[in-house]
C-alpha positions as CSV (number, residue, x, y, z in Angstrom):
1,M,-0.1,0.0,-0.1
2,M,1.5,3.6,-1.1
3,I,0.1,6.6,0.2
4,M,1.3,9.8,-1.4
5,E,0.8,13.6,0.1
6,K,1.5,15.7,-2.5
7,Q,1.9,15.5,-6.1
8,T,5.0,17.0,-7.6
9,Q,7.9,16.6,-9.7
10,P,10.0,13.9,-8.2
11,N,13.5,14.7,-7.6
12,K,16.3,12.6,-8.6
13,I,17.4,11.8,-5.2
14,A,15.1,10.5,-2.7
15,I,15.7,9.8,1.2
16,I,14.2,6.0,2.4
17,A,13.8,5.9,5.8
18,V,13.7,2.1,6.4
19,T,12.1,0.8,9.3
20,F,9.8,-2.2,10.9
21,N,8.7,-1.6,14.8
22,R,11.0,0.5,16.4
23,I,9.1,3.9,16.4
24,D,11.2,5.8,18.6
25,S,14.3,5.0,16.3
26,L,12.2,6.3,13.4
27,Q,10.9,9.4,15.1
28,R,14.9,10.1,16.0
29,L,15.9,9.4,12.3
30,L,13.4,11.8,10.7
31,A,14.1,14.6,13.5
32,S,17.8,14.4,12.1
33,L,16.7,14.4,8.5
34,E,14.2,17.6,9.4
35,H,17.2,19.6,10.7
36,A,19.1,19.0,7.7
37,H,20.5,21.6,5.1
38,Y,18.4,21.6,2.0
39,T,18.5,23.8,-1.1
40,E,15.5,22.4,-2.9
41,E,12.4,20.2,-2.5
42,V,13.5,16.4,-1.5
43,S,11.0,13.5,-1.5
44,L,11.1,10.9,1.3
45,I,10.1,7.4,1.4
46,I,9.2,5.7,4.7
47,S,9.2,1.8,4.1
48,V,7.6,0.0,6.9
49,D,8.0,-3.6,7.1
50,K,5.1,-5.2,8.2
51,S,4.9,-6.4,12.2
52,D,2.5,-6.7,15.1
53,I,2.6,-3.4,15.9
54,D,0.5,-0.9,13.9
55,E,1.8,2.4,15.7
56,V,4.9,2.8,13.4
57,A,2.8,2.4,10.0
58,S,0.0,4.9,11.6
59,F,3.2,7.4,12.6
60,A,4.2,7.5,9.3
61,N,1.0,7.8,7.2
62,Q,0.7,11.0,10.2
63,Y,3.9,12.5,9.8
64,C,4.4,15.5,7.9
65,W,7.7,16.2,5.8
66,P,8.5,19.8,5.4
67,H,10.8,19.4,2.7
68,G,8.9,18.2,-0.4
69,E,7.1,15.0,-1.3
70,K,6.3,12.2,1.3
71,M,5.5,8.7,0.5
72,V,4.7,5.6,2.7
73,V,5.2,2.0,1.7
74,L,3.5,-0.4,4.0
75,Q,4.5,-3.5,3.2
76,P,1.4,-6.3,3.0
77,R,3.4,-8.9,4.8
78,N,6.5,-9.3,6.8
79,L,9.6,-9.5,4.4
80,G,12.2,-9.8,6.9
81,L,15.5,-7.1,6.7
82,R,17.1,-8.8,3.7
83,S,13.9,-8.9,1.5
84,H,13.1,-5.6,2.6
85,M,16.3,-3.8,1.9
86,L,16.4,-5.4,-1.5
87,S,12.9,-4.5,-2.4
88,L,14.0,-1.1,-2.0
89,G,15.4,-1.0,-5.6
90,Q,11.8,-0.7,-7.0
91,H,12.0,3.0,-6.4
92,F,14.8,3.5,-9.1
93,S,11.9,3.4,-11.4
94,K,11.6,7.2,-10.6
95,F,14.8,8.4,-9.1
96,D,18.4,8.1,-9.9
97,A,20.0,7.6,-6.6
98,L,18.6,6.6,-3.2
99,V,20.0,7.5,0.3
100,V,19.0,4.4,2.2
101,L,18.8,5.0,6.2
102,E,17.6,2.5,8.6
103,D,15.8,3.7,11.5
104,D,18.7,3.3,13.9
105,V,20.8,5.8,12.0
106,S,21.1,9.5,12.5
107,V,22.1,11.9,9.9
108,S,24.3,15.0,10.2
109,P,23.0,18.5,9.0
110,A,25.3,18.7,6.2
111,F,24.7,14.9,5.0
112,Y,22.5,15.9,2.0
113,D,24.9,18.5,0.3
114,Y,27.4,15.7,0.7
115,V,25.0,13.5,-1.3
116,K,24.7,15.6,-4.1
117,A,28.2,16.4,-4.4
118,C,29.2,12.6,-4.4
119,F,26.6,11.7,-6.8
120,S,27.2,14.3,-9.5
121,R,31.2,13.2,-8.9
122,Y,30.6,9.4,-9.1
123,S,27.5,8.2,-10.7
124,D,29.2,7.7,-14.2
125,D,32.3,5.8,-12.7
126,D,31.2,1.9,-12.7
127,R,34.1,1.1,-10.3
128,I,32.3,2.7,-7.6
129,A,29.5,0.7,-6.3
130,G,28.1,3.3,-3.7
131,I,28.3,6.2,-1.5
132,S,29.0,6.0,2.5
133,L,27.7,8.4,4.8
134,Y,29.4,7.1,7.9
135,A,32.9,7.2,8.6
136,H,34.6,4.2,10.3
137,A,36.1,4.6,13.8
138,V,36.1,1.2,14.3
139,C,36.9,-2.0,11.8
140,N,33.5,-3.5,12.8
141,Q,34.9,-7.0,11.8
142,N,37.0,-7.2,14.6
143,D,36.0,-4.2,16.6
144,L,39.6,-2.8,17.0
145,P,40.3,0.9,15.9
146,F,40.4,2.2,12.3
147,I,42.1,5.0,11.4
148,P,42.2,5.7,7.5
149,A,45.2,7.9,6.4
150,K,44.3,11.4,5.5
151,S,45.1,13.0,2.1
152,E,44.2,16.2,0.8
153,F,40.8,15.2,0.0
154,D,37.5,14.6,1.7
155,V,37.2,11.1,1.0
156,Y,38.7,7.7,0.6
157,F,37.7,4.4,-1.2
158,M,37.2,0.7,0.1
159,H,36.0,-2.5,-1.3
160,Y,33.5,-2.5,1.7
161,A,29.7,-1.7,1.2
162,A,28.0,0.8,3.6
163,S,24.7,-0.2,5.4
164,W,24.5,2.6,8.2
165,G,23.8,5.4,5.9
166,E,24.6,4.8,2.2
167,V,23.5,6.0,-1.4
168,W,22.8,3.6,-4.1
169,M,23.3,5.0,-7.6
170,K,20.9,3.2,-10.2
171,R,22.9,1.8,-12.6
172,Q,25.7,0.6,-10.0
173,W,22.7,-0.9,-7.9
174,C,21.2,-2.5,-11.1
175,A,24.7,-4.1,-11.6
176,F,24.8,-5.4,-8.1
177,Y,21.2,-6.7,-8.2
178,E,21.8,-8.7,-11.5
179,W,25.2,-10.3,-10.0
180,Y,23.1,-11.0,-6.7
181,Q,20.3,-13.1,-8.9
182,S,23.2,-15.8,-9.4
183,H,24.9,-15.6,-5.9
184,S,21.9,-15.0,-3.3
185,D,22.7,-18.6,-1.7
186,E,24.6,-18.9,1.7
187,F,28.3,-18.9,1.5
188,Y,31.6,-19.6,3.3
189,L,34.2,-18.0,1.2
190,D,38.1,-18.0,1.9
191,N,38.4,-14.5,0.5
192,L,36.2,-13.0,2.5
193,P,36.3,-11.7,6.1
194,P,35.6,-14.7,8.6
195,C,32.8,-12.6,10.2
196,I,31.0,-11.7,7.1
197,N,31.0,-15.6,6.4
198,R,29.1,-16.0,9.8
199,W,26.3,-13.2,9.5
200,P,23.1,-14.6,9.7
201,K,20.7,-15.3,6.5
202,T,18.7,-12.1,7.4
203,S,22.0,-9.8,6.3
204,W,21.5,-8.5,2.9
205,L,24.6,-6.6,3.4
206,K,27.2,-9.7,3.4
207,Y,26.2,-10.2,-0.5
208,H,27.1,-6.4,-1.0
209,I,30.1,-6.7,0.5
210,R,31.1,-10.2,-1.0
211,Y,30.1,-8.2,-4.5
212,C,32.5,-5.4,-3.8
213,I,35.3,-7.6,-2.9
214,E,34.7,-10.0,-5.7
215,T,34.1,-7.8,-8.5
216,Q,37.0,-4.9,-7.1
217,K,34.0,-1.9,-6.8
218,Y,35.0,0.5,-4.1
219,F,32.8,2.6,-2.1
220,V,33.5,6.1,-1.3
221,Y,33.8,6.8,2.4
222,P,34.0,10.3,4.1
223,Y,36.7,11.4,6.4
224,S,34.1,13.3,8.3
225,S,31.0,11.5,9.2
226,Y,27.2,12.3,7.8
227,S,25.8,9.8,9.6
228,T,26.1,7.7,12.8
229,N,24.9,4.2,14.1
230,N,22.7,4.3,17.1
231,A,22.8,0.3,17.4
232,D,19.6,0.1,18.9
233,S,18.4,-3.4,20.1
234,G,16.5,-5.6,17.0
235,V,17.5,-7.8,14.4
236,H,21.1,-7.6,14.3
237,F,21.8,-6.2,17.8
238,H,20.7,-7.8,21.3
239,Y,21.0,-4.6,23.2
240,S,21.9,-1.0,22.4
241,D,25.7,-0.3,22.0
242,T,27.7,2.8,21.5
243,L,30.4,1.3,20.0
244,Y,29.7,2.2,16.3
245,Q,28.6,5.9,17.0
246,S,30.7,7.7,14.9
247,V,31.4,11.7,15.1
248,L,29.0,13.7,13.4
249,Q,29.8,16.9,11.4
250,V,27.7,19.2,12.9
251,T,28.1,22.3,11.0
252,P,27.3,22.9,7.1
253,Q,29.4,22.2,4.3
254,T,28.5,22.7,0.7
255,A,32.2,22.7,-0.9
256,F,33.8,19.4,-1.2
257,R,37.1,17.8,-2.3
258,L,36.4,14.8,-4.3
259,P,39.0,12.8,-6.2
260,S,38.2,10.6,-9.0
261,L,39.3,7.1,-8.1
262,D,42.5,7.4,-10.3
263,E,43.4,10.6,-8.3
264,S,43.5,9.2,-5.1
265,I,46.1,6.4,-3.5
266,I,44.4,6.3,-0.3
267,R,42.5,2.9,-1.0
268,Y,41.6,-0.3,1.5
269,D,40.3,-3.7,0.7
270,G,37.5,-5.3,1.9
271,F,39.5,-6.6,5.1
272,F,40.0,-2.6,5.9
273,E,43.6,-3.2,4.7
274,P,45.6,-0.5,3.2
275,E,46.0,-1.4,-0.6
276,Y,48.7,1.3,-1.6
277,L,51.5,0.1,0.8
278,A,53.9,-2.0,-1.9
279,P,56.0,1.1,-3.1
280,Y,57.0,2.0,0.2
281,L,58.1,-1.9,0.7
282,F,59.7,-1.8,-2.7
283,V,57.8,-4.9,-3.5
284,D,55.4,-5.4,-6.5
285,D,52.0,-4.9,-5.6
286,K,50.9,-8.3,-7.5
287,D,53.2,-10.2,-4.5
288,L,52.0,-8.5,-1.6
289,C,49.2,-9.4,1.1
290,V,48.7,-6.7,3.7
291,D,47.4,-8.6,6.8
292,L,47.9,-6.1,9.7
293,Y,44.5,-7.3,11.4
294,G,45.2,-10.8,10.9
295,M,42.0,-11.8,9.6
296,K,42.9,-13.2,6.2
297,H,42.6,-16.8,5.0
298,P,46.1,-18.2,4.3
299,N,45.0,-18.9,0.9
300,L,45.1,-15.2,0.2
301,Y,48.8,-14.9,1.2
302,R,51.2,-13.9,-1.5
303,R,55.0,-14.2,-1.8
304,Y,55.3,-11.2,0.5
305,L,53.2,-11.0,3.6
306,L,52.9,-7.7,5.7
307,S,51.6,-8.9,9.3
308,T,51.2,-7.9,12.9
309,Q,50.9,-11.6,13.7
310,S,53.9,-14.3,14.3
311,H,54.6,-16.5,11.0
312,P,57.3,-19.0,10.3
313,Y,58.5,-17.3,7.4
314,R,61.9,-15.4,6.8
315,I,61.6,-11.4,7.5
316,V,62.5,-9.2,5.4
317,R,61.8,-6.5,7.1
318,S,60.2,-5.0,10.6
319,F,58.5,-2.1,11.6
320,A,57.5,-1.0,15.2
321,L,53.9,-0.2,16.5
322,E,54.1,3.4,17.2
323,L,52.7,5.7,14.7
324,R,49.0,6.1,13.8
325,P,47.4,5.1,11.4
326,I,49.2,2.0,11.5
327,E,50.3,2.3,8.0
328,M,52.4,5.1,8.6
329,N,55.2,2.7,10.4
330,I,55.7,1.5,6.7
331,I,55.4,4.9,5.2
332,Q,57.8,6.4,7.8
333,N,60.3,3.5,8.0
334,Q,59.9,3.4,11.6
335,Q,62.4,0.5,12.3
336,G,61.3,-1.7,15.5
337,Q,59.2,-5.0,16.0
338,G,55.5,-5.1,15.6
339,I,54.9,-5.5,12.1
340,W,56.9,-7.7,9.8
341,L,57.1,-8.2,6.3
342,Y,57.8,-11.9,5.5
343,D,58.7,-13.7,2.7
344,T,56.7,-16.6,2.2
345,T,58.3,-18.9,0.3
346,E,61.2,-19.4,2.9
347,S,60.6,-21.0,6.4
348,A,62.1,-19.4,9.5
349,I,61.4,-19.6,13.2
350,A,58.5,-17.0,13.7
351,P,59.4,-14.1,15.9
352,K,57.5,-13.6,19.3
353,V,54.6,-11.2,19.5
354,D,54.6,-8.8,22.2
355,A,50.8,-8.9,23.2
356,Y,51.2,-6.0,25.9
357,Q,53.0,-3.7,23.0
358,R,49.9,-4.6,20.7
359,Y,47.5,-4.1,23.4
360,Y,49.2,-0.5,24.6
361,Y,49.2,0.5,21.0
362,L,45.8,0.2,20.2
363,Y,44.5,1.2,23.8
364,G,47.0,3.1,25.7
365,K,46.2,3.3,29.2
366,A,42.4,3.0,28.5
367,F,41.7,-0.2,30.7
368,Y,43.9,1.2,33.8
369,R,41.8,4.3,33.7
370,A,38.5,2.3,33.4
371,I,39.7,0.0,36.5
372,F,40.0,3.4,38.7
373,M,36.8,4.8,37.5
374,L,34.7,1.9,37.6
375,G,36.3,-0.6,40.3
376,G,37.6,-4.1,39.9
377,C,34.0,-5.8,40.5
378,K,32.6,-3.3,37.7
379,I,35.4,-4.6,35.5
380,I,34.6,-8.1,35.9
381,K,31.1,-7.5,35.5
382,L,31.7,-5.7,32.1
383,L,34.0,-8.7,31.0
384,L,31.3,-11.1,31.4
385,D,28.9,-8.8,29.5
386,L,31.4,-8.7,26.6
387,I,32.0,-12.5,26.5
388,A,27.9,-12.9,26.6
389,Y,28.1,-10.5,23.6
390,K,30.5,-11.9,21.4
391,L,29.2,-15.4,21.8
392,N,25.9,-13.8,21.0
393,K,27.5,-12.4,17.8
394,V,29.5,-15.0,16.8
395,F,27.4,-18.3,17.5
396,H,24.1,-16.6,17.7
397,W,23.6,-18.0,21.4
398,H,21.1,-16.2,23.2
399,L,23.1,-15.8,26.3
400,P,21.9,-13.2,28.8
401,C,24.1,-9.8,28.9
402,H,24.4,-7.6,32.2
403,L,24.8,-10.5,34.1
404,N,24.5,-10.1,37.9
């Protein structure tokens, strides 16, 4: 069922708010959209999956969107998250780009100006699969800090599809969806990050990420975040979590430095690993595997392996774990122990990894400060919560969190 409020000429870019049964989350998203900066009328689509709660559909129908046309799409049956998200492609019959926002996302006041600028810059490049509004501060495959190397531009590129605020462009989305038709089965593949293989059947994103990795397509990622993930409890989060909150840009911005893919060297693969380090290591790019997070399957190793993990290969060079982002240790030739360039064609005694050094590099004195702030008993309780959360996330065991 579709309800239209105003008959106006549709814009080329539409905003889609995707929701199910969380009215508070939807209200927060819409409030952030209302306060964004627009220089034109913007169409809003509220897509509501069928649930036992009528409150969300009722609110969506009554809601007044002040910036243009509003459409409400009420699914007649429950599609589930994966089918619901993939069904949004139907709106390309009217629009050239869709800003897709699940209801646990909030946006920056500057998000729409960023969307327009990126769509204009990248819509004709088939190497670009989509545009992210979200800026990663954490690698969500292992929950470790992620800092992209800075350049003179406002964006960088990564073989990793976004879902916490993203822009789908018509031609690029149609290419993905055609690929999906023959790749929609469950999978477990060595060329993908392990956690993505373990994501449940309800995930649509794992297929978009796999598509980006296997077809070598990039998403555009901003350094300043134009959306954030509030991680409300729901299908993929057992309870609210602030880990993936990103720092939103709070001031308007209308000019953006957007390089072509050929102009920017700052690119990352689907494991959040830098792709541009071969010249700094004096090796051929096709001979190098970068595995600083230690998540890649041995089948992906090449002759040279750059890693923070201990491996039984000859060490060609070694670097310290001191500079940020982590690849700056290689770029600046910061010699030390903590990152090793191995030659995998020659066996040798594996180096000893200093776990404390690695922890201190990642988190500094955060743990010790937490002990003083919270006390030992609270720390133990939080650790038990973390264990339960990890088991829930990895094995989908529904263990109680916040144990007493």
